[in-house]
N, C-alpha and C positions, 0 to 999 in steps of 0.2 A: 330286639330293640334295633330299628334303624335309626341312626344319628348322624349319617354322613360317613360313618366308618364302616368298613366291611368287618367280617366277624374274625379279622386276624388277631394275633396277639400284639399286644402294645406294651411296650417297656414301661414298667411303673417303679418307681423308687419303693425299694423293700423296707422292712423295719430295720434292718441292719444298717441302712443308708442314715438313720437318725443317730448314729454314734458320731461324736467328733472326729473331724477328718484326720486328726494326728495318729488315732488309734487304728485307723484303717488306711493301707497302703493304698488300695485302688478303691474307688466307688463302684458297687456292683449294682444292676438292675435285674429286677424280677420280671420274668416274662408271665403276664396275667392275662386271662381273657377279658377284654374290655366290657363286653355285655355282662359278665358276672359280677362286675365291681357295683357297689351300692351307687344310688344316684349322685350324693354328695361328692364321691370320689371322681365319677366321671364328669362332673363339671367343673372339678377342679384340674383333671388333666386337660379337658377341652378348653378351659380358660388360658392353662399353660401354652399349649398348642396354638392357640388364637394370638397370645402374645408374641410367641415366637415368629408366627407368620407376620404379624404386623411389623416386627422388628426387621426381618428380611425385606418385606416390601418397602420400608423405609430407606433401607440400604440401597435396595434396587433403584428406587426413585431418585436417591442421590447419584449414583453411578449413571443412570439416564441423564440426569441433568448435566453432570460433567461432562459427559460424552458429546451432548449437545452443544455445551459451550465451547469445548475443544474444536468440534466440527465448525462452528461459526467462526471461531479464531483462525481456524485453518483457511477458510473461505477467503475472509477478509485479507489475510496474508498474502494468498494466492492472487487475488485480484490486485493489490498493491503492488505485488512483485510484477505482474503482467503489464500494468499501467507504467511502472518504472521502465520495463524493457521495452516497450512501444515508445515511449519519450526518448529514451536513449537511442533506439534505431532511426527515429525521426530527427533527432539532433545530429547525428552523423552524417544523415543524408543531407541535411540542410547545410551544415559545414561545407559539405563538398561541393554544393551548387553555388555558394555565395561567390567563388572566384569567376564563375561563369555570368552571374548576373551583373556583378562589378564589372566585368570587361564589356559587355553589352551597353551598359551605361557609359562606360568611358569611349566606347568607339561612336554611340549617339551625340555625345557632348563634342566629339572633335569632328564631327561631320560639317558642322557651321550651317549655316541658313541658305546657302546656294544650291545643296543638294536635297533639301528637305522636301522637295515635291516628288523627289522619285519614289516610284511604289516599291522598290526592295527597302528603301530607308524606312519608309512607313510600316513595312513588314517586319523590320527588326525592332522599331520601335513598340508595335503590337506585342511581340514576342515578349520583349522586355517587361511590359505592363502585365502581361499575363504571369511570367514568372514570378514577378514581384508580389502579384496578387495571390498566387498560390502560396508562396512563402509566408505572407501576412495572415492568411487564413490558418495557419498552422501556429500561429504566436510569435512570428518574427517581427521585430520594430526595429527601426535604425536608431542608433544613439546619436542625439545631438552633438553637432561639432562646433562650426563657426559662430562665434559670438557666445559660446558656452565657457563657463569657467573649468579650467582644466581639473579633471577628476581621475586620479591614478587608477580608479577601479574600472573605469570605462575607456581611458585614453591612454595611449602610448605616445610620448613625445619623441619626435624623431629629430626635432630642431626647435631652437629658441631665437628668436629674432627680435629686433626691435621694431616696434609697431606705433603708427599714429592713430590707426583704426579702432585696435583693442586695448584695453588697460591690462597691467602686468597680470600674468597668471590665467589669461583667456585664451581660447583657441582662436588662431588668426585663419589657419588654413587647413582643411583636410586631405590627407595624402591617400588615405584607404578608409573607407567606411566602416563603421563599426555596428555590431548588431547584437540585439538582446533577444533570447528566446524565452518568452514568459517572464521570469524576473531573473534569469540568469544570462550574463555576458558570455556569449560564445566565440565572439571576435571584437578585441578592442580596436577602437578608431585609431589609427595612425594620423597624429596631429602636428602642426607646427604651432608653437605658444609664443605670447608676446612676453618678452622680458620686463 
């Protein structure tokens, strides 16, 4: 008879296995030729083997699903870590460039109108605009200063003065520009505050 099994012997529970477990220290199986068994016994054995195979298949599916979920979580964490590293590297580079941009702006502001027509002055202004444009494209924004209410999370008060121009607690003058990279303050603005 060909039923998917070869003619090898299959372990089959023997009649001695029907005794209570307490009376026998070890369960024994008898080796019997599968093809010599009655059809009803073959069906029972095949059904048991099928049930075991289904259980193993279910366990294997669960393991595969867990492995897929773990792989997806690992990929997500790796991508998040890489994005964080890139942002941190960008942040450090931007912080180191801020003094250069501020000094270019300071130089432009101190030139006055008399030399504004010189080509080298226009070149410096162009360099300043391009540098500022690159930084803005990376998410850099300037913190509002003069006329804004003092905010200790964004401003660093270097002096307090009496002022007719601004009410008490408002910024009168900016000493150094402050910047925010996306939602995070990376350089507080140094300001003079009205008393």
